[in-house]
LOSEPA-160872 format. One line per field, with one value per residue: residue in three letters; z, x, y of N, C-alpha, C in turn. Coordinates in pm, whole numbers, padded with zeros to 5 digits. Last residue first. Example, Ala and Ser with C-alpha at 12.3 -4.5 7.8 and 13.67 -1.06 7.14 Angstrom:
BEGIN
type [ser,ala]
n.z [00708,00780]
n.x [01285,01319]
n.y [-00225,-00569]
ca.z [00714,00780]
ca.x [01367,01230]
ca.y [-00106,-00450]
c.z [00787,00780]
c.x [01290,01320]
c.y [00003,-00330]
REM end
This chain:
BEGIN
type [leu,ala,ile,leu,arg,ile,gln,arg,thr,asp,thr,val,gly,leu,ala,ala,phe,met,arg,ala,asp,leu,gly,val,thr,gln,gly,gly,asn,tyr,asp,leu,glu,ala,val,ile,ala,arg,phe,asn,his,leu,ser,asp,asn,ser,val,leu,tyr,arg,gly,arg,ala,asp,ile,ser,ala,val,ser,lys,ala,thr,val,thr,gln,ser,gln,val,ile,ser,arg,ile,gly,ser,leu,arg,ala,tyr,leu,thr,pro,gly,gly,asp,phe,leu,asp,ile,tyr,ser,asn,thr,glu,phe,gly,glu,arg,glu,leu,ile,asp,phe,ala,glu,gln,gly,asp,pro,his,ile,arg,gly,ile,cys,asp,gln,ala,ala,gln,pro,leu,met,pro,val,tyr,ile,pro,tyr,his,pro,met,leu,glu,ala,leu,phe,thr,arg,ser,glu,leu,gly,cys,leu,arg,glu,ala,glu,ala,tyr,pro,leu,asp,phe,phe,his,lys,gly,val,ala,asp,trp,phe,pro,ser,val,gly,glu,asp,thr,ser,tyr,gly,val,ile,glu,thr,ile,ala,ala,glu,ala,phe,arg,arg,ser,his,ala,ala,ile,phe,met,leu,arg,ala,arg,ser,leu,leu,glu,ser,tyr,pro,thr,arg,val,leu,ala,ala,asp,ile,his,phe,gly,arg,leu,leu,thr,his,gly,ser,leu,asp,his,cys,leu,ser,leu,ala,pro,val,gly,his,glu,ile,asn,leu,glu,arg,ser,ala,ser,thr,phe,his,arg,asn,arg,leu,ser,tyr,phe,pro,glu,asn,phe,gly,ala,thr,ala,leu,ile,glu,ser,cys,gly,ala,leu,arg,glu,thr,ala,pro,asp,glu,leu,val,phe,phe,tyr,asn,glu,pro,gly,his,ala,gln,val,asp,thr,glu,phe,ser,thr,cys,ser,asp,leu,ile,arg,glu,cys,leu,arg,asp,ala,asp,asp,pro,leu,ser,thr,val,gly,val,leu,ser,glu,arg,ala,leu,arg,gln,leu,glu,pro,leu,asp,thr,leu,lys,val,pro,arg,leu,val,leu,met]
n.z [01649,01500,01317,01192,01075,01149,01109,01370,01626,01647,01372,01259,01253,01398,01597,01718,01827,02007,02189,02295,02260,02158,02170,01916,01801,01756,01895,01978,02199,02302,02420,02295,02192,01853,01587,01296,00995,00746,00445,00282,00036,00161,00471,00672,00943,01145,01371,01514,01871,02170,02453,02658,02846,02921,02858,02907,02779,02442,02151,01913,01582,01441,01220,01006,01036,00869,00726,00464,00502,00676,00535,00208,00016,-00170,-00297,-00319,-00298,-00286,-00282,-00399,-00264,-00435,-00635,-00711,-00964,-00991,-00742,-00845,-00837,-00746,-00417,-00078,00023,00261,00501,00704,00763,00547,00622,00840,00726,00543,00717,00866,00682,00587,00721,00607,00286,00201,-00090,-00345,-00396,-00275,-00341,-00596,-00530,-00411,-00619,-00949,-01187,-01292,-01170,-01310,-01627,-01756,-02076,-02242,-02220,-01984,-01979,-02096,-01978,-01718,-01752,-01828,-01611,-01378,-01406,-01227,-00958,-00896,-01076,-00979,-00739,-00832,-00944,-00715,-00572,-00751,-00993,-01345,-01628,-01713,-01751,-01528,-01324,-01313,-01205,-01000,-00875,-00788,-00591,-00405,-00364,-00138,00071,00300,00417,00129,00057,-00034,-00130,-00020,-00168,-00350,-00357,-00492,-00508,-00706,-00835,-00806,-00699,-00667,-00542,-00267,-00037,00202,00150,00109,00374,00485,00363,00483,00741,00736,00753,00969,01173,01214,01312,01546,01725,01639,01476,01474,01575,01543,01266,01089,00790,00473,00177,-00104,-00195,-00348,-00643,-00817,-01145,-01393,-01419,-01377,-01605,-01753,-01730,-01766,-01579,-01442,-01360,-01246,-01427,-01421,-01641,-01731,-01929,-02114,-02329,-02523,-02430,-02220,-02120,-01897,-01784,-01578,-01306,-01240,-01159,-01335,-01245,-01377,-01478,-01594,-01878,-01823,-01716,-01547,-01375,-01111,-01004,-00769,-00531,-00215,00040,00331,00596,00912,01073,01048,01263,01381,01651,01675,01490,01354,01078,00802,00478,00156,-00167,-00435,-00774,-01069,-01317,-01210,-01133,-01175,-01143,-00972,-00920,-00756,-00523,-00506,-00737,-00671,-00466,-00613,-00773,-00577,-00480,-00707,-00752,-00519,-00567,-00782,-00661,-00450,-00386,-00300,-00358,-00294,-00452,-00397,-00173,-00215,00093,00327,00424,00490,00281,00301,00532,00431,00235,00397,00512,00282,00196,00311,00166,00001,00168,00193,00407,00730,01054,01352,01688,02002]
n.x [-00197,-00361,-00662,-00989,-01321,-01643,-01979,-02229,-02327,-02455,-02367,-02175,-02028,-01808,-01918,-02099,-01926,-01788,-01991,-02061,-01776,-01714,-01541,-01523,-01490,-01315,-00988,-00768,-00837,-00891,-01010,-00890,-00902,-00884,-00917,-01127,-01311,-01560,-01745,-01962,-01890,-01820,-01737,-01617,-01492,-01192,-00935,-00625,-00577,-00408,-00500,-00668,-00933,-01211,-01491,-01849,-02069,-02066,-02169,-01942,-01844,-01653,-01375,-01105,-00774,-00466,-00253,-00264,-00292,-00098,00142,00177,00208,00010,00060,00406,00541,00760,00839,01075,01233,01284,01347,01175,01067,01026,01135,01281,01351,01447,01301,01210,00916,00663,00584,00506,00731,00710,00491,00600,00821,00702,00559,00778,00922,00842,00976,01235,01231,01472,01659,01691,01914,02047,02311,02306,02274,02519,02700,02557,02600,02761,02702,02454,02356,02052,01949,01689,01481,01424,01079,00839,00679,00645,00457,00236,00210,00113,-00148,-00284,-00239,-00010,00168,00182,00319,00565,00651,00665,00871,01094,01054,01104,01159,01249,01487,01635,01484,01535,01823,01899,01665,01576,01774,01739,01455,01318,01154,01272,01357,01442,01366,01368,01052,00784,00748,00508,00416,00241,00138,00001,-00223,-00476,-00824,-01073,-01051,-01039,-01169,-01043,-00783,-00829,-00888,-00641,-00502,-00616,-00528,-00264,-00281,-00448,-00348,-00093,-00174,-00294,-00095,00162,00335,00132,-00061,00013,00008,-00233,-00126,-00148,-00097,-00120,-00128,-00062,-00159,-00123,00031,00022,00350,00616,00755,00802,01100,01419,01698,02012,02291,02613,02836,03097,03345,03627,03911,04109,04169,04035,03771,03594,03261,03007,02682,02471,02256,01958,01670,01414,01169,00832,00491,00237,00045,-00311,-00502,-00342,-00131,-00227,-00525,-00646,-00514,-00610,-00515,-00586,-00579,-00668,-00856,-01141,-01419,-01652,-01670,-01727,-01572,-01284,-01156,-00970,-01071,-00984,-01063,-00986,-01041,-01026,-00957,-00933,-00951,-01275,-01538,-01738,-01980,-01936,-01909,-01642,-01621,-01777,-01618,-01386,-01483,-01549,-01288,-01164,-01321,-01252,-00982,-01007,-01143,-00965,-00643,-00386,-00387,-00282,-00110,00143,00334,00520,00509,00269,-00022,-00176,-00349,-00485,-00638,-00812,-00940,-01074,-01265,-01420,-01505,-01681,-01908,-01855,-01647,-01431,-01472,-01299,-01182,-01228,-01125,-01262]
n.y [-01011,-01290,-01265,-01357,-01313,-01459,-01560,-01528,-01552,-01219,-01003,-00717,-00478,-00421,-00260,-00436,-00629,-00465,-00402,-00649,-00876,-01213,-01520,-01763,-02104,-02306,-02224,-02078,-01932,-01604,-01337,-01018,-00694,-00584,-00361,-00427,-00380,-00449,-00427,-00397,-00492,-00771,-00944,-01076,-00872,-00900,-00819,-00868,-00897,-00978,-01184,-01225,-01089,-01193,-00999,-01013,-01125,-01239,-01406,-01539,-01606,-01863,-01793,-01814,-01682,-01614,-01722,-01618,-01341,-01264,-01364,-01472,-01663,-01647,-01408,-01328,-01000,-00718,-00369,-00139,00160,00480,00659,00859,00776,00500,00274,-00041,-00390,-00631,-00644,-00723,-00905,-00993,-01102,-00941,-00799,-00624,-00474,-00331,-00197,-00015,00149,00250,00409,00648,00841,00814,00661,00419,00334,00241,00488,00694,00679,00785,01054,01109,01060,01096,00826,00639,00397,00325,00406,00353,00227,00418,00584,00843,00963,00995,00809,00908,01111,00964,00781,00868,01106,01337,01381,01236,01345,01604,01552,01466,01708,01867,01745,01779,02045,02033,02001,01682,01564,01608,01508,01230,01232,01398,01469,01216,01169,01374,01556,01782,01868,01953,01726,01518,01176,00833,00680,00483,00167,00004,-00338,-00622,-00966,-01233,-01310,-01047,-01052,-01155,-01395,-01341,-01231,-01280,-01195,-00922,-00856,-00904,-00700,-00480,-00510,-00417,-00129,-00071,-00242,-00132,00114,00034,-00039,00206,00350,00640,00801,01064,01102,00908,00742,00595,00426,00404,00049,-00256,-00409,-00715,-00717,-00599,-00472,-00503,-00429,-00201,00004,00147,00044,00105,-00103,-00198,-00391,-00625,-00744,-00920,-00960,-01030,-00880,-01031,-01045,-00849,-00755,-00644,-00686,-00505,-00575,-00379,-00251,-00102,00126,00127,00173,00011,00114,00120,-00046,-00207,-00143,-00353,-00448,-00351,-00155,-00071,00171,00373,00619,00779,00885,01089,01129,01063,01029,00758,00618,00702,00513,00471,00357,00225,00139,-00045,-00052,-00257,-00359,-00698,-01043,-01198,-01159,-00914,-00691,-00382,-00240,-00174,-00011,00211,00315,00381,00586,00771,00828,00935,01161,01300,01349,01527,01741,01819,01736,01613,01257,00984,00853,00943,01002,01197,01357,01237,01429,01644,01674,01434,01471,01670,01523,01343,01512,01576,01301,01128,01107,00888,00644,00353,00068,00075,00023,00202,00250,00326]
ca.z [01624,01613,01321,01288,01044,01142,01088,01235,01546,01713,01482,01252,01177,01284,01512,01650,01729,01894,02116,02213,02336,02132,02231,01993,01837,01647,01874,01857,02216,02193,02483,02298,02297,01968,01680,01420,01067,00865,00515,00425,00048,00051,00378,00535,00882,01036,01349,01409,01738,02083,02337,02666,02730,02994,02797,02935,02855,02582,02238,02009,01692,01473,01336,01017,01055,00930,00865,00485,00410,00712,00666,00295,00117,-00098,-00198,-00369,-00234,-00365,-00213,-00425,-00295,-00321,-00613,-00594,-00936,-01105,-00789,-00761,-00894,-00826,-00540,-00181,00010,00142,00402,00638,00857,00551,00510,00856,00830,00497,00612,00929,00738,00518,00749,00746,00363,00245,00043,-00245,-00462,-00263,-00204,-00579,-00598,-00333,-00506,-00829,-01110,-01352,-01128,-01174,-01552,-01685,-01939,-02244,-02250,-02078,-01913,-02135,-02119,-01741,-01714,-01917,-01745,-01387,-01420,-01362,-01024,-00819,-01085,-01111,-00736,-00759,-01029,-00820,-00512,-00717,-00868,-01233,-01548,-01680,-01857,-01657,-01344,-01373,-01317,-01085,-00928,-00890,-00705,-00481,-00382,-00244,-00046,00207,00478,00244,00018,00047,-00121,-00053,-00046,-00360,-00304,-00480,-00473,-00635,-00754,-00877,-00698,-00715,-00687,-00341,-00174,00193,00187,-00004,00271,00529,00330,00338,00714,00724,00648,00844,01121,01167,01188,01439,01657,01728,01563,01417,01575,01680,01334,01173,00922,00549,00322,-00034,-00204,-00222,-00585,-00727,-01004,-01374,-01460,-01263,-01569,-01690,-01766,-01759,-01708,-01424,-01448,-01219,-01392,-01409,-01540,-01728,-01827,-02011,-02202,-02542,-02437,-02326,-02121,-02011,-01785,-01717,-01358,-01263,-01119,-01300,-01290,-01268,-01500,-01462,-01819,-01879,-01821,-01623,-01519,-01155,-01111,-00801,-00674,-00296,-00081,00254,00478,00812,01126,00987,01219,01235,01605,01769,01467,01489,01135,00944,00573,00294,-00086,-00306,-00670,-00947,-01282,-01320,-01103,-01187,-01133,-01065,-00911,-00881,-00561,-00401,-00728,-00782,-00438,-00510,-00835,-00659,-00392,-00643,-00853,-00542,-00456,-00802,-00776,-00422,-00490,-00233,-00401,-00204,-00460,-00509,-00166,-00273,-00049,00285,00379,00589,00313,00186,00532,00544,00196,00311,00597,00358,00116,00370,00274,-00053,00113,00186,00274,00645,00913,01262,01548,01906]
ca.x [-00103,-00295,-00520,-00897,-01182,-01550,-01838,-02177,-02314,-02417,-02451,-02218,-02154,-01790,-01811,-02147,-02028,-01717,-01923,-02157,-01875,-01707,-01637,-01454,-01568,-01406,-01106,-00758,-00741,-00906,-00971,-00978,-00843,-00963,-00823,-01092,-01202,-01517,-01626,-01977,-01907,-01757,-01828,-01577,-01594,-01272,-01060,-00697,-00600,-00461,-00419,-00540,-00844,-01085,-01384,-01716,-02086,-02028,-02187,-02050,-01848,-01786,-01437,-01246,-00870,-00591,-00270,-00253,-00379,-00237,00098,00154,00312,00020,-00046,00293,00509,00687,00823,00948,01225,01243,01439,01259,01096,01072,01041,01273,01278,01538,01346,01257,01061,00706,00644,00402,00691,00822,00476,00479,00841,00795,00487,00679,00982,00790,00833,01210,01210,01336,01655,01641,01858,01900,02275,02331,02166,02397,02696,02621,02515,02770,02825,02452,02461,02125,01997,01815,01449,01516,01204,00943,00708,00732,00594,00279,00248,00258,-00101,-00304,-00354,-00131,00137,00123,00184,00481,00637,00569,00737,01040,01105,01010,01204,01137,01388,01699,01483,01413,01766,02005,01749,01503,01759,01865,01497,01418,01094,01229,01243,01472,01369,01423,01196,00831,00773,00622,00394,00358,00114,00111,-00157,-00376,-00687,-01066,-01070,-00915,-01219,-01186,-00807,-00786,-00990,-00754,-00466,-00626,-00669,-00288,-00207,-00462,-00485,-00107,-00096,-00380,-00171,00059,00389,00246,-00089,-00005,00136,-00200,-00187,-00122,-00093,-00197,-00081,-00100,-00076,-00205,00027,-00052,00209,00527,00750,00671,01026,01275,01628,01868,02224,02468,02802,02955,03309,03481,03843,04066,04227,04176,03852,03695,03373,03094,02817,02507,02392,02031,01809,01474,01307,00929,00635,00284,00161,-00190,-00544,-00454,-00108,-00140,-00431,-00652,-00545,-00566,-00585,-00501,-00638,-00577,-00720,-01056,-01289,-01647,-01648,-01789,-01716,-01340,-01245,-00969,-01041,-01028,-01011,-01056,-00963,-01091,-00912,-00938,-00897,-01128,-01492,-01631,-01958,-01932,-02043,-01700,-01546,-01817,-01756,-01382,-01426,-01656,-01392,-01109,-01315,-01390,-01021,-00940,-01202,-01100,-00727,-00458,-00361,-00364,-00248,00072,00211,00548,00537,00408,00048,-00078,-00259,-00399,-00532,-00723,-00861,-00966,-01163,-01350,-01420,-01547,-01909,-01843,-01775,-01454,-01461,-01416,-01146,-01279,-01118,-01229]
ca.y [-00901,-01227,-01304,-01294,-01352,-01347,-01589,-01501,-01676,-01344,-01048,-00857,-00488,-00511,-00207,-00316,-00669,-00526,-00295,-00576,-00800,-01069,-01430,-01660,-01986,-02273,-02308,-02157,-02041,-01700,-01463,-01135,-00778,-00628,-00423,-00358,-00445,-00376,-00476,-00362,-00348,-00698,-00878,-01113,-00956,-00842,-00891,-00798,-00951,-00872,-01150,-01295,-01078,-01205,-01077,-00958,-01000,-01256,-01290,-01557,-01510,-01814,-01859,-01780,-01790,-01566,-01762,-01762,-01413,-01233,-01412,-01355,-01654,-01774,-01412,-01406,-01127,-00818,-00496,-00207,00017,00398,00548,00884,00917,00577,00376,00078,-00277,-00548,-00708,-00630,-00892,-00921,-01191,-01020,-00904,-00718,-00567,-00412,-00298,-00119,00076,00164,00288,00531,00830,00775,00784,00448,00396,00147,00369,00692,00644,00642,00984,01133,00968,01152,00917,00771,00466,00378,00337,00457,00206,00344,00445,00777,00925,01089,00790,00792,01145,01071,00735,00862,00969,01282,01444,01214,01202,01581,01608,01371,01590,01901,01754,01647,01990,02032,02115,01771,01547,01638,01653,01283,01156,01340,01576,01289,01078,01366,01418,01764,01805,02058,01793,01602,01316,00942,00694,00618,00242,00093,-00205,-00536,-00825,-01169,-01412,-01126,-01004,-01018,-01397,-01363,-01208,-01308,-01334,-01005,-00836,-00987,-00838,-00495,-00542,-00560,-00198,00003,-00255,-00270,00108,00086,-00145,00153,00245,00568,00658,01016,01088,01022,00738,00718,00412,00505,00187,-00191,-00302,-00632,-00753,-00724,-00463,-00528,-00571,-00219,-00116,00171,00039,00121,-00007,-00183,-00254,-00600,-00645,-00924,-00879,-01124,-00835,-00997,-01167,-00840,-00849,-00613,-00740,-00529,-00560,-00504,-00231,-00231,00110,00132,00187,00051,00045,00180,00048,-00265,-00144,-00244,-00482,-00494,-00152,-00185,00125,00283,00557,00722,00881,00988,01180,01059,01166,00852,00632,00700,00613,00437,00465,00207,00248,-00057,00014,-00212,-00224,-00602,-00910,-01199,-01298,-00951,-00835,-00459,-00282,-00256,-00137,00124,00272,00277,00467,00713,00774,00815,01056,01261,01263,01398,01672,01771,01795,01721,01395,01066,00808,01006,00921,01067,01374,01246,01309,01601,01787,01459,01371,01699,01640,01295,01452,01680,01389,01135,01206,01023,00689,00497,00129,00049,00036,00099,00289,00220]
c.z [01664,01567,01434,01269,01146,01111,01084,01229,01403,01616,01537,01375,01160,01199,01387,01555,01649,01785,01993,02131,02241,02220,02197,02046,01915,01677,01757,01832,02094,02203,02378,02384,02319,02063,01804,01486,01187,00930,00633,00508,00192,00073,00267,00431,00739,01007,01238,01376,01642,01940,02253,02546,02756,02890,02887,02878,02883,02652,02382,02104,01783,01594,01357,01129,01058,00931,00932,00627,00444,00618,00693,00422,00214,00011,-00112,-00260,-00312,-00279,-00293,-00350,-00326,-00361,-00495,-00560,-00818,-01068,-00895,-00824,-00794,-00887,-00617,-00303,-00095,00143,00272,00536,00799,00648,00503,00745,00846,00600,00559,00826,00799,00578,00677,00779,00508,00316,00077,-00105,-00356,-00321,-00183,-00440,-00584,-00396,-00425,-00711,-00994,-01280,-01188,-01135,-01415,-01598,-01885,-02102,-02265,-02095,-02012,-02065,-02172,-01888,-01747,-01881,-01831,-01529,-01427,-01364,-01158,-00888,-01010,-01130,-00868,-00754,-00962,-00913,-00618,-00665,-00836,-01107,-01432,-01594,-01833,-01773,-01475,-01405,-01379,-01208,-01023,-00954,-00819,-00603,-00463,-00246,-00164,00080,00389,00302,00144,-00021,-00047,-00029,-00083,-00232,-00320,-00405,-00462,-00612,-00674,-00783,-00771,-00733,-00749,-00492,-00274,00051,00170,00026,00147,00431,00374,00297,00564,00700,00628,00728,00984,01106,01127,01306,01543,01655,01670,01521,01513,01688,01475,01250,01001,00680,00386,00117,-00109,-00224,-00456,-00655,-00930,-01231,-01442,-01296,-01462,-01659,-01708,-01806,-01686,-01560,-01422,-01307,-01364,-01360,-01541,-01612,-01841,-01893,-02086,-02411,-02444,-02323,-02239,-02004,-01913,-01717,-01508,-01320,-01131,-01275,-01241,-01330,-01369,-01468,-01681,-01813,-01889,-01740,-01600,-01306,-01151,-00904,-00723,-00440,-00132,00140,00412,00696,01027,01041,01161,01181,01453,01720,01557,01475,01284,01018,00715,00378,00055,-00206,-00541,-00846,-01148,-01274,-01228,-01163,-01143,-01039,-01016,-00854,-00682,-00440,-00622,-00773,-00546,-00480,-00736,-00728,-00473,-00553,-00792,-00646,-00472,-00689,-00794,-00538,-00477,-00337,-00324,-00240,-00364,-00519,-00271,-00262,-00105,00135,00329,00539,00409,00213,00417,00548,00308,00262,00515,00447,00198,00302,00344,00056,00079,00133,00279,00506,00829,01121,01460,01764]
c.x [00037,-00206,-00454,-00756,-01090,-01410,-01757,-02027,-02266,-02425,-02399,-02302,-02201,-01916,-01793,-02042,-02075,-01814,-01849,-02090,-01961,-01809,-01609,-01558,-01481,-01493,-01191,-00875,-00735,-00796,-00996,-00921,-00940,-00878,-00901,-00972,-01164,-01403,-01592,-01860,-01933,-01776,-01749,-01669,-01547,-01391,-01138,-00819,-00651,-00465,-00487,-00450,-00710,-00973,-01261,-01612,-01953,-02041,-02149,-02053,-01966,-01781,-01575,-01308,-01013,-00693,-00397,-00291,-00382,-00337,-00051,00084,00293,00128,-00037,00188,00398,00658,00733,00948,01083,01225,01403,01353,01190,01123,01106,01177,01271,01470,01434,01303,01094,00858,00683,00458,00582,00790,00593,00469,00719,00802,00572,00601,00879,00838,00768,01062,01180,01333,01514,01633,01820,01838,02124,02286,02183,02278,02567,02604,02594,02681,02840,02582,02478,02228,02073,01867,01574,01483,01294,01076,00812,00771,00689,00418,00301,00303,00050,-00270,-00386,-00255,00009,00086,00113,00336,00546,00546,00631,00897,01033,01083,01107,01191,01263,01599,01549,01417,01648,01950,01855,01590,01686,01854,01627,01460,01189,01168,01187,01344,01393,01406,01238,00981,00834,00633,00521,00318,00246,00078,-00041,-00311,-00593,-00923,-01060,-00933,-01105,-01239,-00953,-00812,-00956,-00870,-00575,-00598,-00694,-00434,-00256,-00394,-00497,-00245,-00103,-00305,-00259,-00012,00291,00301,00023,-00026,00122,-00072,-00144,-00196,-00058,-00197,-00161,-00044,-00138,-00113,-00075,-00058,00144,00379,00646,00650,00885,01201,01479,01800,02074,02408,02652,02927,03160,03435,03692,04002,04193,04243,04000,03780,03466,03215,02889,02652,02397,02169,01884,01623,01359,01068,00713,00437,00196,-00071,-00426,-00492,-00220,-00119,-00352,-00548,-00535,-00609,-00529,-00584,-00536,-00653,-00620,-00914,-01207,-01519,-01654,-01779,-01782,-01490,-01270,-01043,-01048,-00990,-01071,-00988,-01044,-00992,-00963,-00891,-00895,-01079,-01341,-01589,-01855,-01905,-02046,-01836,-01605,-01749,-01807,-01522,-01423,-01609,-01501,-01213,-01267,-01398,-01164,-00975,-01140,-01160,-00867,-00538,-00444,-00339,-00338,-00073,00117,00431,00579,00417,00188,00010,-00149,-00301,-00433,-00608,-00765,-00879,-01046,-01239,-01350,-01458,-01774,-01839,-01762,-01594,-01495,-01390,-01265,-01230,-01158,-01231]
c.y [-00945,-01114,-01227,-01346,-01285,-01401,-01457,-01532,-01651,-01462,-01180,-00888,-00631,-00524,-00291,-00261,-00547,-00569,-00349,-00467,-00717,-00999,-01284,-01563,-01889,-02152,-02261,-02250,-02133,-01806,-01571,-01246,-00895,-00713,-00460,-00426,-00360,-00454,-00386,-00413,-00302,-00549,-00809,-01052,-00989,-00931,-00822,-00882,-00844,-00924,-01045,-01264,-01145,-01208,-01074,-01053,-00933,-01121,-01325,-01439,-01542,-01722,-01799,-01862,-01736,-01679,-01708,-01803,-01561,-01296,-01388,-01400,-01539,-01771,-01538,-01414,-01197,-00940,-00588,-00340,-00030,00253,00460,00769,00939,00716,00465,00178,-00162,-00426,-00610,-00710,-00786,-00907,-01124,-01118,-00994,-00832,-00665,-00516,-00389,-00232,-00039,00084,00194,00400,00712,00758,00743,00583,00441,00204,00266,00566,00635,00596,00833,01061,00985,01057,00977,00873,00606,00449,00403,00386,00327,00330,00359,00629,00851,01063,00888,00778,01030,01121,00847,00829,00973,01134,01378,01268,01171,01434,01585,01422,01487,01783,01783,01654,01859,01985,02136,01883,01631,01630,01694,01429,01230,01271,01522,01397,01148,01276,01416,01617,01789,02001,01903,01661,01397,01078,00820,00629,00377,00174,-00125,-00409,-00751,-01022,-01355,-01227,-01099,-00969,-01257,-01360,-01228,-01302,-01373,-01152,-00920,-00975,-00935,-00639,-00553,-00596,-00341,-00068,-00192,-00293,-00032,00098,-00094,00038,00200,00471,00575,00865,01031,00996,00861,00709,00546,00494,00276,-00050,-00250,-00534,-00666,-00771,-00600,-00508,-00601,-00367,-00109,00046,00060,00126,-00010,-00075,-00246,-00459,-00623,-00836,-00898,-01052,-00928,-00957,-01135,-00966,-00822,-00705,-00704,-00575,-00589,-00475,-00364,-00209,-00024,00121,00185,00054,00101,00114,00116,-00175,-00202,-00256,-00359,-00535,-00296,-00157,-00007,00226,00466,00664,00823,01000,01065,01122,01179,00995,00735,00721,00592,00547,00411,00329,00235,00037,00012,-00153,-00173,-00466,-00823,-01057,-01309,-01095,-00874,-00606,-00375,-00311,-00229,-00011,00178,00225,00350,00585,00704,00749,00925,01149,01214,01301,01534,01692,01735,01799,01497,01214,00884,00962,00978,00971,01239,01269,01340,01487,01746,01572,01394,01600,01680,01410,01398,01625,01497,01239,01217,01129,00838,00526,00278,00105,-00007,00127,00172,00275]
REM end
């Protein structure tokens, strides 16, 4: 059984391994021990801090096999994108040109640097072992974050966003970056993303063009990357799309990947998850598979469980499930069907 829990400092060596295996573009998981250590400590502080409204907190979760202490994945929630510095993205909208004399009106898509998405809660850092892709554990790693938000809603904004990694080749070449960002930085795409992970995207974003970039003037290969998902990012997109997230007119600054948006009041795992009382049973006649979590803050735990649940006020858990969730008989738990 794999368990999702908050990160701790002893996870550093395993996180470094995950970072080395992660997809280029997952900048919140840098392959750098010092930066990862900072991220872990920041998360530990966030879980321990009593807050009344969303701020700069970062909640970092890991997916662990408790028997071996091996990590199989990680994911994060940044309570407020752009709290300490602007959260830059590219807005993709039409600019309309018109001539009364010629009776012509023409719309041209253009990309404009903006920080419109600052202030939203940001889901980021999703990474899972290749062997677990398209399994219930991918759902756990992504959606348990939403169950955590449901339990602690005052810590988050009214809407959430996530950036899906855009297209790049197996060699780490991004046609979008080569057509746009590379003209302002003499850096390959992979190196630019690495610097963003180590430092901040702001110092690169502030050197990007502040005037609209007309899409038809870009090479066709770059145009084709606008809103295009890297194949390894498709699962992260699909899970959140099923949750109620939708694409909008914003794309990633560096690789052109899509941004997903949803109000918390419209997200399935937040709105439809139920709190029920757990009762101890010796065995379970499983009738369905569920995501199950406790509603704790710094001791948050979530698992995938086969349960016999018919929508009542109680649900039976076995001893192994109680231990994984860190709860006892008659305690409240949260669940939602897979």
